[in-house]
N, C-alpha and C positions, 0 to 999 in steps of 0.2 A: 359179584357174580352169583354167589349162593342165594342172596336175598332176591335178586331178580328172577332167578330160576324158580325159587320156591313160590314167589308171588304169581308168576305166570302159570305154574303147575297147578296151584290151588284154583285158579280161575277156570282151568280146563274141566274141573269136576262138575260144576253146575251146567256148563255148556254140553258136556256129555249127557247129562240127565235130560236136557231138552231134546237132544238128538235121539236118544233111546226111546223116549216117550212118543215122539212123533213117528219114528219108524215102526214102533209097536202098534200105533194107531193104523198105519198103512197095512200092516200085517193082518190085523183084525178085519180090515176092509176086504182084503183078498179072500178071506174065509167066507165072506157074505156074497160073493159073486155066484150067480146061477145062470144056466143057459136060457136063451130066449124061448118064448112059448107062442109068439104070434104066428098065426097061420094065414092071415090075410095078405094077399099079394099086392103091395103098394106099387104105384107107378114110380119108376126110379130113373133119374138122369145121372150118369157118371160123367164127371168133369175132370179132364186131364190137362193141366197147364203144361206146356212144353216149350223149352227154349234150347235150340241146338241139340236136339235129341234124335237125329237121324239114325244113330246106331242102336237106339233103345226102344223107340216108340213102336216099332213093328212087333217086337216080342210082347210088349205090354198089350197092344190091341188084340193080338192073337189069343192071349189068355182070356181076354174079355169076351171074344167071340165064342169061346167054348163054355161059357157060364151055363149052368143047368136051370137058371131062372127063365120063365117064359119070355120068349123073344119079343112078344108084343107088349111086355110090361117094363122093358128098360131100353134106354137109348144111350148112346155114347157121344160125347162132345169133346173135341180137342181144341184147346185155345193156344194157338201159335203165338208165343210171347216174343215177337220181334226176332225170330230166328234168322240167322245169316247162313244157315246150311240148307240141307235138302229135307228138313223135317216135314214140311207141308206136302211135298210130293210123295214121300214115303207113306204118309197117312192116306192119301188118295189111292195109291197103288195097292197097299195092303187091304184096304177096305173093299176095293173093286174086286180083287182076286177072291176075297172071302165072301163076296156077295152080301156084305153087311154095311148098311148105311151109317156112316160116321159124319156127324156135323163138324165142320172145320171153320173156325173163326180166327182172325188175326187180331191180337191185342196191340195197341199202339201206346206211345208215351202219353202221360197225362200230368198236368200241373196240379190236379186236385188230389189224386191218389198216389202216394209215394211208393208203396210196395209194388214191384212188378207182379208178384203172385196175386195180390189182392185185385189189381187191375184185371188180370186174366180171369180170376174166379168171378168177379163182379160181372164181367162181360158174359161169362157162361151162364150164370144164374139168371141174368136178365132175359136170356133166350131159352131158358129151360121150361119144361112143362111137367116135370115129375113132382110127385108129392114129397119124395125123398131125394135129396141131393147127396151123392156119394162122390168123394174126392180121392184121387190117388195121383201118383207121380208117373212121369213118362218112363222112368227107369225101373218101374215095379212090375212084378208078375203076380197075378191073382190065381189062387186055386179055383178049381171048377165050381165049388159050392160057396164061393165068397159072397155073392149078392144074396143068395138064399139064406145064408147064415146071418148076415147083417140084417136082412129084412125081418128075421124071426125075433129080433130084439125090439122092434118098433111096436110095442104095445101102446095102448091109447095115450098114456102120459109121458112117453119117452120122446125127448126132443133131440137128443144127441147120442150117437153110438160111435165108439172108437175101438180099434183093435190093435193087435200086435203086428209090428213090422220087423223082420229079421234080415240079416245080411246073407246073401247067397254065397256059398263057398267059392272062393276064387283061387285057383291053383297058381296064379301068378304072384300071389301074396304069400308070405311065410305063414305057417299055421298059427304061430304065436301072435303076429301082428293082426291077423284076421280075427283070432279068438278074443283078443283084448277088445278090439272094436265091437265085436258081436255082443260080448257080455256087458260092456259099458253102455252100449246103445240100448239094450233091452232093460237095463237097470232103471232108466228114466220111465219106461213103460210100466215097470213093476210098481213104482211110486204112483204113477197115474192111475193104474188099475186099483190100487189100494185106496186111493182117495175116492174114486168112483164108487167103491163098495160102501162108502159112508155118505153117498149122495153129494159129493163135492167134485169139482173138476180143477185140476192143476195143469196137466199137460194133455194135449190131444194132438196126435201126429196126423198131419194132413195127407200123408200117404195111405192112411187107412182110417177114414173118418166119414161119417154120414150124419146128416141132420135133416129134420123135418122143415120144409120150406116155410110152414106156418110159424114155427119157432124162430126161424131166421128173421122173418119179417117183424114179428112181435118184439124181438130183442133189439131191433134197429140195425141188424146186419153189420156191415162193415163201415157204417157211417161215422162212428166215433173212432175208427181205427185207420182212417185215411192218412194219418200223419206218420204211421209206423212203417218200418221196412222189414220187420220180422215178427213172428208170433201170431200171425193171423189165425191159425188153426186153434191154438190153445186159448187165446183171448176171446175168440168167437164162442167157443164151447163154454167158457166161464160165463159170458154174458147170457147165453141161453138158459143156463141153470140158475143164475142169480135172480132171474125174474120170479122164481118160486113156482111157476106154473109147470115147468118141464123138468124131467129127471134124466140123468145120464145112465148109460149102461156100457159095460166093457165086454166085448166078444173075445173069449179066450180060447175057443176051439181052433184046432189046426186048420179047419175049413175056412176060418176067417183070418188066417195069418198071411200077410203080404210079404213077398220076398223082394228085396232091393239089393243094390250093389254097394259094397264097402268102398271107401275111398282108398287111394293108392299110397299116400304119404302121410307122415305125421303132421306136416304143415296143413294138409287138407282137413285132417281130423280136428286140429286146433281151431281152424277157421270155422269149421262146422259148429263146434261147441261155442265159439264166440258169438256166432249168429243166434244160437239158441238163448244165450245169456241175455240178449237184448230185451226179450219179452218179460223177463222176471221182474222188471221195475214196475210192472202193472199187476202183479199178483196180489191176492187178498192179503190183508194185514197179518193174519196168523201165519201164513206161509212166508211172508217177508221176514217175520220174526225168526222163524225156524232157519231160513237161509242165512240171515245175518249171523245168528248164533253159530251155525255150521261153518261159515266163512271164518269167523274169529277163532273157532276151535282149530280149523285147519292151519291158520296162520300160527297159532300157539304151538301146535305140534311140530310144524316146520321149524320153528325157532328153538323149541326146548329139547327135542330129541337129539339133535347134534350136540347141544351143550351138556347132555348127560355123560358124554365121553370125558369131559373135563371135570364136571362136578356131578356125581351120581345122584339121580333122583328117579324113583320108580314110577311116580305118578304119570308122567307123559306116556310111558310104555303101557301102563294099565289102561289109560284113556284110549290109546291107539288100539289096544287089544279089544276093548269094549266096543269101539266103533266098528272094527272089522268083524266082530262076532255077530252084532245085530245085522250088519250088511249081509253076512252069509246066511243068517236065519231067514231074512225075507227073500233073498234071491233063490235059496233052496226051494222055498214054498212056491215062488212064482215060476221057476223053471220046471218044476214038477207038474204044475197045473197046465202049463203051455207046451209041455213035451219038448222042452229045449234043455233038458237037464245035462246033456253031454257037454254043454258050454261051461259047466261049473268047474271043469278041470283047469280053466283059465282064471279062476277066481283069485289065486294068490298073486300072479303078475299084474292082474288088473287092479287089485287092491293096493299094490305097492306104488303104482303110478297115479292112482286116483287123486290123492290129495294135491300133489304138485300140479297135476294137469287141470284140476278144477280151479286152483288159484290163478294159473296162467290164463285160462279161458275167461274167468270172471273179470280180471283186470283188463284183459284185451278186449272183451266184449263191451265194456263200459267206456273205455278210453281210446280205443284204436279202431281203425278201419279193418274190414275183413272182406274176403273174396267169396262170391257166390255166383255160380252160373256165368263165369267170365265177366262179372261186374264187381266193382269196388263199392262197398256199402259201408256206412258208418251209423252207429247207433244214434237215433234221433234224440233230441232234447225232450225231457219229460214235460 
């Protein structure tokens, strides 16, 4: 037992070193983020995929009708993804009452494109006329200056812009459950923003994402992603930047922050994270190395910390403390710059469940099916 514990404990040290160095790189990237300076008003098409969203799409559209961007410079397109509820009728009625023309299409099944969301987005992009495509989800609410702020980042060489999405406060959920979801959710964006600060793209959330149609076409769009069922947003953003011609930006202002809804149960949280895991198999090699090292470190900590009760060894506890310290370091910086610092009061409970939850989501995402939008999906073969 002592030999096994010592062996695994010493293995944790270099794994922690990899973790700390990468998180520190993301932290430096956050410090390089600057506001957008573009003043030219591009033509913009907002595309909203919607599946069974009759209870949400109305609020989403109303927030877009109130945008302070010139009305003749942007259009809204809703892609009804085979809804079985009243989504389409709600779109028609809300837009009629507001006097705002919303283009409505219906996306059908396809044997060529596996992902329902990619099918919907492809349909929308094919019928769009904007220089910039902006995507969000039907359960999201945009601040009044959202499009204006996003547009300000599209200087001449910028191909992709992504921003922060946060969870709306839900009084039906306990504060602790909501807070853990909130902080864990934005932690992925903190890493994404840090990577963008170094001109790399890892994660891009389709609920708050925009790209230049020229960059989309030149990168091949969704052609090489037709076999996947998740990760369309991040993988598309990576493709655009990998070309070397286009650069990414991260919009960190409150005016660019989208609000969405937290899920209601731990099962839904787990399935959501499992869905996200599916895209990681396509990440660049340096990030795959970081994620593999992190996964092994998490497994090692899960095994060794309980064993220290039987045979004391301080190394696993030091490694855990080091991991949580650098996590706090980057999250403090990110929440301060995005004015979400109040969520840091949930850091400790979020940190305590982070390791086991990541392990469950990773194993589940690679080997089991998950639910999304009332559909059962399974990670595709690589």
